[in-house]
C-alpha positions as CSV (number, residue, x, y, z in Angstrom):
1,X,-14.9,24.7,-126.4
2,X,-14.5,27.8,-128.7
3,X,-14.0,30.9,-126.6
4,X,-15.8,33.0,-129.3
5,X,-19.0,31.1,-129.7
6,X,-21.1,33.8,-131.4
7,X,-21.2,37.5,-132.1
8,X,-24.0,39.9,-131.6
9,X,-23.6,42.3,-134.6
10,X,-24.5,45.9,-135.2
11,X,-28.0,45.0,-136.4
12,X,-29.0,43.6,-133.0
13,X,-27.7,46.6,-131.1
14,X,-30.1,49.4,-130.0
15,X,-30.4,51.8,-127.1
16,X,-32.0,50.5,-123.9
17,X,-35.7,51.3,-123.3
18,X,-34.6,52.9,-120.0
19,X,-33.1,56.4,-120.7
20,X,-33.1,60.0,-119.5
21,X,-36.4,61.8,-119.2
22,X,-35.7,64.1,-122.1
23,X,-34.6,61.4,-124.6
24,X,-36.7,60.3,-127.5
25,X,-35.6,57.1,-129.4
26,X,-36.2,56.7,-133.1
27,X,-34.8,54.7,-136.1
28,X,-35.7,51.4,-134.4
29,X,-34.2,52.7,-131.1
30,X,-30.8,53.3,-132.8
31,X,-31.0,57.1,-132.7
32,X,-31.4,59.2,-129.5
33,X,-32.4,62.8,-129.4
34,X,-32.5,65.1,-126.4
35,X,-35.8,67.0,-126.6
36,X,-36.1,70.8,-126.0
37,X,-32.3,71.1,-126.3
38,X,-32.5,74.9,-126.5
39,X,-34.2,75.1,-123.1
40,X,-32.7,72.1,-121.2
41,X,-29.1,70.8,-121.1
42,X,-29.5,67.5,-119.1
43,X,-31.4,64.2,-118.7
44,X,-30.0,62.9,-122.0
45,X,-28.5,59.6,-120.9
46,X,-28.9,56.4,-123.1
47,X,-27.5,52.9,-122.5
48,X,-26.6,50.0,-124.6
49,X,-29.6,47.6,-124.7
50,X,-27.2,44.6,-124.5
51,X,-24.6,44.1,-121.9
52,X,-21.0,44.3,-123.2
53,X,-19.1,41.0,-122.8
54,X,-15.8,39.6,-124.2
55,X,-14.5,41.6,-127.0
56,X,-17.0,44.4,-127.4
57,X,-17.3,47.7,-129.3
58,X,-20.0,50.4,-129.0
59,X,-19.7,53.5,-131.2
60,X,-22.1,56.4,-131.8
61,X,-22.0,59.2,-134.4
62,X,-22.9,62.8,-133.5
63,X,-25.9,63.9,-135.6
64,X,-26.9,67.2,-134.1
65,X,-25.3,69.7,-131.7
66,X,-26.7,72.8,-130.1
67,X,-25.1,76.2,-129.5
68,X,-25.4,78.2,-126.3
69,X,-24.4,75.4,-123.8
70,X,-21.1,74.4,-122.3
71,X,-20.4,70.7,-122.0
72,X,-21.1,68.0,-124.6
73,X,-21.1,64.2,-124.9
74,X,-20.1,62.1,-122.0
75,X,-19.4,58.4,-122.4
76,X,-18.7,55.5,-120.1
77,X,-19.5,52.1,-118.7
78,X,-21.3,51.0,-115.6
79,X,-21.4,47.7,-113.9
80,X,-25.1,47.7,-113.1
81,X,-28.3,47.2,-115.2
82,X,-30.1,50.3,-116.5
83,X,-33.3,48.6,-115.2
84,X,-32.5,50.0,-111.7
85,X,-32.5,53.6,-112.9
86,X,-35.9,55.3,-112.9
87,X,-34.9,58.5,-114.4
88,X,-31.5,57.7,-115.9
89,X,-28.0,57.6,-114.6
90,X,-26.5,61.1,-114.3
91,X,-22.7,61.0,-114.8
92,X,-20.5,61.9,-113.3
93,X,-21.5,64.2,-110.3
94,X,-24.9,62.7,-109.7
95,X,-24.1,59.1,-109.9
96,X,-25.2,56.7,-107.2
97,X,-22.6,55.3,-104.8
98,X,-21.0,52.7,-107.0
99,X,-17.3,52.0,-107.2
100,X,-17.4,50.4,-110.7
101,X,-18.1,53.1,-113.3
102,X,-15.8,54.9,-115.7
103,X,-17.0,58.1,-117.3
104,X,-15.1,60.3,-119.8
105,X,-16.3,63.9,-119.7
106,X,-14.5,66.7,-121.5
107,X,-10.8,66.0,-120.7
108,X,-11.3,64.0,-117.5
109,X,-11.9,60.4,-116.6
110,X,-14.1,59.8,-113.6
111,X,-13.7,56.5,-111.8
112,X,-16.5,55.8,-109.4
113,X,-17.5,59.0,-107.5
114,X,-14.2,60.0,-106.1
115,X,-11.3,59.6,-108.6
116,X,-10.9,62.2,-111.4
117,X,-7.9,62.1,-113.7
118,X,-6.8,63.7,-117.0
119,X,-7.7,61.6,-120.0
120,X,-7.6,61.7,-123.8
121,X,-6.0,63.9,-126.4
122,X,-9.4,65.1,-127.6
123,X,-11.7,67.4,-125.6
124,X,-15.2,66.0,-126.0
125,X,-16.5,69.6,-126.0
126,X,-14.8,70.0,-129.4
127,X,-16.8,67.2,-131.1
128,X,-18.6,68.2,-134.3
129,X,-21.5,66.8,-136.4
130,X,-20.3,63.6,-138.0
131,X,-17.7,62.8,-135.4
132,X,-17.7,59.3,-133.9
133,X,-17.4,58.6,-130.2
134,X,-17.2,55.1,-128.7
135,X,-15.6,52.5,-126.5
136,X,-13.9,49.1,-127.0
137,X,-13.3,46.5,-124.4
138,X,-10.8,43.7,-124.9
139,X,-11.5,40.1,-123.7
140,X,-9.0,40.8,-120.9
141,X,-11.1,43.7,-119.7
142,X,-9.1,46.6,-120.9
143,X,-11.4,49.6,-121.7
144,X,-10.4,52.3,-124.2
145,X,-12.4,55.2,-125.5
146,X,-12.3,56.1,-129.2
147,X,-12.8,59.3,-131.2
148,X,-13.1,58.8,-134.9
149,X,-11.6,55.3,-134.5
150,X,-8.6,56.7,-132.7
151,X,-7.9,55.2,-129.3
152,X,-7.5,57.7,-126.4
153,X,-5.6,55.2,-124.3
154,X,-6.5,52.6,-121.7
155,X,-9.1,54.0,-119.3
156,X,-9.3,50.8,-117.2
157,X,-7.8,47.3,-117.2
158,X,-10.3,45.5,-114.9
159,X,-13.7,46.0,-116.4
160,X,-14.5,42.3,-116.2
161,X,-12.9,41.7,-112.7
162,X,-16.3,41.1,-111.1
163,X,-19.3,39.0,-112.2
164,X,-21.5,42.1,-112.7
165,X,-22.9,42.9,-116.1
166,X,-21.2,45.7,-118.0
167,X,-23.3,48.3,-119.9
168,X,-22.1,51.2,-122.1
169,X,-23.8,54.6,-121.9
170,X,-23.8,58.0,-123.7
171,X,-24.9,61.2,-122.1
172,X,-26.4,63.9,-124.5
173,X,-25.4,66.8,-122.3
174,X,-25.1,70.5,-123.1
175,X,-24.3,70.9,-126.8
176,X,-24.9,67.2,-127.6
177,X,-28.4,66.7,-129.0
178,X,-28.6,63.6,-131.2
179,X,-26.5,60.5,-131.8
180,X,-27.0,57.3,-133.8
181,X,-25.3,53.9,-133.2
182,X,-22.7,53.7,-135.9
183,X,-20.9,50.4,-135.0
184,X,-21.5,47.9,-132.3
185,X,-20.8,44.2,-131.6
186,X,-20.3,41.8,-128.8
187,X,-18.1,38.7,-129.1
188,X,-19.1,37.1,-125.8
189,X,-17.3,34.9,-123.4
190,X,-17.9,31.2,-123.7
191,X,-19.7,29.3,-121.0
192,X,-16.4,27.7,-120.0
193,X,-14.8,31.1,-119.5
194,X,-17.8,32.4,-117.5
195,X,-17.7,29.4,-115.2
196,X,-14.0,29.8,-114.6
197,X,-14.4,33.5,-113.8
198,X,-17.2,32.7,-111.4
199,X,-15.1,30.1,-109.6
200,X,-12.1,32.3,-109.4
201,X,-14.1,35.2,-108.1
202,X,-15.5,32.9,-105.3
203,X,-12.0,31.8,-104.5
204,X,-10.8,35.5,-104.5
205,X,-8.3,34.5,-107.2
206,X,-6.0,32.8,-104.7
207,X,-6.0,29.3,-106.1
208,X,-2.4,28.4,-105.1
209,X,-3.2,28.4,-101.3
210,X,-6.2,26.2,-101.9
211,X,-4.5,23.7,-104.3
212,X,-4.0,21.0,-101.5
213,X,-7.8,21.0,-101.0
214,X,-8.9,21.1,-104.7
215,X,-9.2,18.1,-107.1
216,X,-6.5,18.1,-109.7
217,X,-8.9,18.3,-112.7
218,X,-10.3,21.6,-111.3
219,X,-6.8,23.0,-110.7
220,X,-5.9,22.2,-114.3
221,X,-9.2,23.8,-115.5
222,X,-8.5,27.0,-113.6
223,X,-4.9,27.2,-114.8
224,X,-5.8,26.7,-118.4
225,X,-6.0,30.0,-120.3
């Protein structure tokens, strides 16, 4: 079975219908604008409408920035559906108690609620109109954030380590007012790969100790990369 069965191209990608309370979507839900940006600096979160799977890329272009605020775009991934958020996910300080989230803000990477480390060679507060900001995930689950197509380094290596869905998000915070999806695709896992991952997750990835109790075809299937 081909591990790259189909690709969801840029034309199918939009922002999710669930978003921050001050966001207005336009351009067939491919452009997001934070309303009343001169008065309010927050509630500008948008999500990818499709979950990210396999080799995936999600990039937005800054269309409008405001003066008078500190802070700017934040970007990240969460392992939970946007459907559970009534008023939008608020990264990073106001996030719900979830261990599986990676948020790039300014020059810091926030992992879950507790871990904060330095990240990137670009300060997101220095972004200007026309700059592109995005993320790319390899089929092995390595996440890297991008600025104008330049990788800022690995932010995580275990994004696909659970069976939870992965969604990208962008926070139009402070100076960040409007962005448009510039490039996006998903080259999803095959059904065979998903079945293997589900089995391995259930076995806590410790197949060797269970080999005496497993049928040989299943052992060969799990060992085949």
